[in-house]
C-alpha positions in Angstrom: 122.4 104.5 105.9 122.3 108.3 106.0 119.6 110.0 108.1 117.8 113.1 106.8 116.8 115.8 109.1 113.7 117.9 108.3 112.8 121.1 110.1 109.3 122.3 110.5 107.7 125.3 112.2 104.7 123.2 113.3 103.7 119.5 113.5 100.0 118.6 113.2 99.1 115.3 114.8 96.1 113.6 113.0 94.5 114.5 109.8 90.9 115.0 110.5 88.9 118.1 109.6 90.4 120.2 112.4 93.9 119.2 111.4 93.1 120.3 107.8 92.1 123.7 108.9 95.1 124.0 111.2 97.4 123.0 108.4 95.8 125.4 106.0 96.0 128.3 108.5 99.6 127.6 109.3 100.5 127.5 105.6 98.7 130.8 105.0 100.9 132.2 107.9 104.0 131.1 106.0 104.8 128.1 108.3 106.4 124.9 107.1 104.3 122.1 108.5 104.4 118.3 109.0 101.3 116.2 109.3 101.6 112.9 111.2 98.9 110.3 111.0 99.0 106.5 111.0 96.2 106.3 108.5 95.4 108.0 105.2 94.6 111.7 105.4 91.0 112.4 106.3 90.3 111.1 109.8 87.4 109.1 111.0 84.6 111.4 109.7 85.9 111.6 106.1 87.1 108.0 105.7 85.1 105.8 108.0 82.2 107.7 109.5 80.1 110.7 108.5 80.9 111.1 104.8 80.6 107.5 103.7 77.4 107.2 105.7 75.9 110.4 104.2 76.8 109.3 100.7 75.0 105.9 101.2 72.0 107.5 102.9 71.7 110.2 100.1 71.9 107.5 97.4 69.3 105.4 99.1 67.0 108.4 99.5 67.3 109.2 95.8 66.4 105.6 94.9 63.4 105.7 97.3 62.2 109.0 95.9 62.4 107.7 92.3 60.5 104.6 93.3 57.8 106.7 95.0 57.5 109.0 91.9 57.2 106.0 89.6 54.5 104.5 91.9 52.3 107.6 91.5 52.8 107.5 87.7 55.2 110.5 87.7 57.4 110.1 84.7 61.0 109.2 85.7 63.5 109.9 83.0 65.1 106.8 81.6 68.6 108.4 82.1 67.8 108.7 85.8 66.7 105.1 86.0 69.9 104.0 84.2 72.0 106.1 86.6 70.3 104.6 89.6 70.6 101.1 88.3 74.1 101.3 86.9 75.7 104.4 88.5 79.2 104.6 90.0 78.0 104.2 93.5 80.4 101.4 94.6 83.4 103.2 92.9 82.4 106.6 94.4 82.0 105.1 97.9 85.5 103.5 97.5 86.9 106.9 96.5 85.4 108.5 99.6 86.7 105.8 102.0 90.2 106.0 100.3 90.2 109.7 101.1 90.7 110.8 97.5 89.0 114.1 98.0 90.5 115.0 101.4 94.1 114.0 100.6 94.1 116.4 97.6 93.0 119.2 100.0 95.8 118.3 102.5 98.4 118.3 99.7 97.2 121.7 98.6 97.5 122.9 102.2 101.2 122.0 102.2 101.2 118.4 103.4 103.8 116.2 101.7 
């Protein structure tokens, strides 16, 4: 088995928000970078913490607001009711947890 040797100007350990900005800055500076992380790109905040929680809280607040508006006889558009009842919430949350947004940004910043 042959072994490949890769050369980099910098190695970024981890792939959270700070790592993304470090990688982006190094790439703008013309550096060849490697990013090392045992998990998918994004770090705890993007994949398991802040962003999934904020998405769930925002969705719950939207449902609560629509319910309050309907309770005071404010007309809620049928399209909004349909979106709330049958939206892509589970699929979108899965996309967030899978890091589909952040991994695209990392690849654009020069990550393999």
